[in-house]
N, C-alpha and C positions, 0 to 999 in steps of 0.2 A: 447359425450366432456365436458370436465368443462365450465361450462359457465360462468369463465371467459377470456375462447381462444374467444370467440364470441364477446367482445368489437370490437367497427367499429374503434379506432382513432389506427392506425398504431403500435406507437409509444408503446403506455401502452400494449398492445395485445402481441409485441414479448414481454417485461418484464413478464409480466404474464403467457408468456407461458416461459418464461426462469427457472422459478422461481415454476412451473409446475416439469418441467421436472425434475431438480435436484433435489427436491425432490425424484419423479421417478429412479433417477440416485441412490440417497442412497436408497434406500427399496434391488432397486440389488446387489449391492456391498454390503449391509452388508448381504446381505444373505450368501454371496461366501467367504468362511473359508480364512483366510490373505488378507483382501482388506478391513481391516477396516482403512483404509486410508485413500482409496478413497472417501467411502460414505461417512467419515466425512468433507471433500472436498467439497461435491458435497453439505453436508445442510450449510456448511459456504457456500457458493457458495446465497443458496437460501437465507440464511439470509444479503446479502449484497442487497438481493432487497427488504427488510419486510418494513422498513421504510417506502417501496414506494407502494407498496402495499394494505400493510393496509389502504391506503387512498381512495383505490378506492374502487366505491359502489358494485362493484364481489367478495369482497374479504374472504366470506362465500362459493361460491359457488361453492367448490371443497370437499373431506373430508379431508383434512389437511389443513383449515386455518391459519392465518400467527401465530396464539397463539400460537395456536398447535406446529406451526415447531421452534418458539422462546423457545419455550419450551422443546425440548427434542435436541434442539442447545446447549444450555444450558448444561441440564446434559449426553450426548455424549462426551462436546468438555472439560468438569467437571471429568468426571472418562478417559477419554482414552488419552488427551495429556495432562493432568496436572497433574492427583493424578495418571495414569498409569495400571489401574484397568481394567481389561476385560469388554464390552461393555457391557454395561446392554442389557436386552436379550425384554422388554417390551418398546412398543411408549405409552407411554402420550398425554393422552387427557389434552386440553389447562384448567387452573384451575386460570389462573388468567394474568393480562393486559404484554404487552410487556414489561418485564423491567430487573433487577437485582430479583435472585430470591431468594434459601438459604441461610444462611449463613456456609462458609464452613472457613477453616484453613489460616493463611496467607500467601502470595505462595511471594518469594523471588526477585520479586519488589516491593513486598508491602514499604511501606512510615512505617506500622505495625510493618515487621518483621526487614526494618533497621532500626525506631527510629530518625523518621524524621513528619514533617510534612504530613496534606493529601496534597493531592492533588487540585485540584479545582473543583468542581461543572463538569457531563456534556460539559455540554451548556456552562462551559464557557472557554472549552479548545479549546486554536487560532488554528487553523489547515491552516502550511505554506501548499501550494501546487505548485511544481515546475515539471512541462512538456515540458517531453523535444521534440524539434518538427524539423523538414528541412523546413525550408522558401525559397522559395512560396509553394514547393512541397505535402507540409502539409497543408495548406489552410484549407480544408474540412473537415479534422479530428481536428482541432484547435475548428472548428464555430460548433463542435459537439462537443465539452470540455466547450465549453461557453454556450452551448445552454442545457446541461447536469449539472454538478456536479459546475462545477462553481463558481455557484453564493453561494453555502454551503460552499466553504473557505474563511478564513479572509482575507486571501491573495493569486493572486494564477497569477503568469510567467512562459513563456513560457520564454523556453533557447533554444536559438540558438550559431551560432559558422561561422555563416555570416551577409551578410546584409538586414538588415529589419527593419519595421518600428520599430519604437518603440513604439506603443503600435495598440495588434488587438481588436476590437472589444472592447474597455475600460477597456484590461487586458494590465500590463505591457510586455514585452517582448524584453530579456537579449541577446546583444551580448556578449557576452564570448573571444568572440578574441577581444573583445571592453579593454580586464581585464587581462587573462593571453593566457601567451604559446600555444594554442589547433591548431589543425590541422582544416585546413574548414570543413562547411556541404555539401555536394556533389551537382554539378550544374547539370543541366537539361540536361540529353543525355548523364552524363559521363559515360565513362566505366570504371571497375575495381576502382572503388572513394577507398578508403584510410576509413575505420569506424574508427568516432572519439568518441564513445559512450563514455569508458575509460575517455575517458577525459573529455567527458560533464558533464558526474552524477558527476566525482573529483569536477571539477571546478565551480559548478553548485554547489553544496554543501559549498564549500569551499566562494563560494561569500555571500551564504544564514547566511554562519559565520560570516562576516566579519561584515554584516549587522547590525550584533546582538551586535555589541560593539558599535555601533551606535544611539541603540533605548535606550527606555524606557523601564521600566518591566511589565508597565501597558498592553506593544507596543509590544513585542517580544512573540513569536507564543510560544505554548508551543511544539507543534512536526512539520519538516518537513516534507515532502512526496514528494520522485522524484518516476515520473512516465511514463512510454513512454505514445505516442499520442493515446493508441488504448486502453490504461488502463479504463477498466471500474470501479469508484473509487467511492466510498459512506461516502463521510468525517464523514456525520452523526453516519456509524457504528462504522467507530473509534472512535469518542467519544463514545458512546456508552462503545465500548467494553475495552478502556482506564479507565474511570469511575467503571466499571463492577469489571475489574481484579484491580481496585486502580494503578494504575503505578502513578508513582510521577516521571515527568517529568528534575526534578532534580537529576535524577537517570540517565547513559549513559547507551541511550540500543539501539536497533531500535526493530522494530518488522515487516512480514510479511509471507509473504508462504517460508518451508525451502525446499532447493532441493538438494537431496542428490546423485547428477551426480556426481562430485567429489572427492567424500570420497573417491573411495578407488582408486583415480587416482588422478594429479598431479592440483591444491596442494592440493590434501588430506586432504578436512575442507567441511565440510557443508556451504552453505551460502543462504542467499535468494533472492525469484528466482525475478527480478526485475520489470519481466513483471507483473507483478502482482502487482506488488506496490511495493516501500521499505519506512518506515515515521522512522524516526529518532526525537530521545529527542534532548532537546536542552540542555544539559549535550555532547551528543553523539558532538553537532555542535563544543562548545566550546572545546572537547576535541579533535575533528580532527584539528578542527583553532588551536589549543597546540602542536600536532604532527607535524606541520607542519610549524610553528616558532622556535623547536628545532631540525629541521633538520631529524626527522622520517624517511618525506615524500620521494619517487623516484620518479626519471625522467628518459623516456629513448622514445629514436625513432623508437623503435623495435618493431613488433607488434606481436612475438614468446613471450613477455616478461609478457603477461596481467598469466599465471597461474606459473609465483616464488613464491605465496604466500607471497607476498611484500605489502607493500599499496605503489601502486607506479603508476603516471598517462603515460598509450602506449596509442599508437594504437589499436584499434584494438573495437570487437561489447560486450567483457564481462566484460560489468563493471561491475557485481553482482557478479561475482567469488571475481573480485578484493576487490570491498567493503567489504566484507567477510573479504578480509585479512586485510581491513583499523581494 
């Protein structure tokens, strides 16, 4: 057993075990033909924890230290997901610290390719976290958010659609029902409640977009992330990705895990999986707000309209599919 798994602190032990497990899963899937996506996804999951594990006292207590995983993560991600080249055959030993590595051609979202100014350094990228919750049923999850990644967000708010305190352990709680026409969150013990996740995601992002209009440039978040109450989110890893890949927050884009479940069925498009978190640029929020102002957004009271392929606020759970249409 790797020494990293023998740490006494339960939380650290679980995280290190998850890190090791994901690297092992990478080796399993990369050896099977046609399973490269699963392999690289496991490697990406390991990288989500890399910054935490790197600070542990047992970071080198197994056969693949953090710096080595990071080196190969960058290499496999670049070759397989960005350049669409065959997966490299060899696992590389670590050659340098955890950071952005080798020179490469500019990608479509980069300022160099767009003729725009460079984005702020990674540490200066302001991240706004919007966590969708049901109060009071998910207080335990809210506490876990506060105790894990909340402090790494520049601002964080819990988003509800029902009665809740204005703050939870120092973080704002936004009741969308006081601002928008949205179905209420389910009550305790309520049977067969109508889901409101689509409405909550859409109106939550619109609320964030409206707030941008009242903030100075030095206060506006560069990136806004829509997160579930049980999403494991590492803001520092997002900042690293945005800095390393030179994303310009002045351009409209969204970043997340691509889901192909509905590519060949209604609504016939790839979307970003909501469970793992969806982050959008400042420019995307502004574009969403403009679309609503110009009447390009639809509303419906039917839970059957989530798959029409339009930017629509309606009852239902499939908010990530609808957001993909927006």
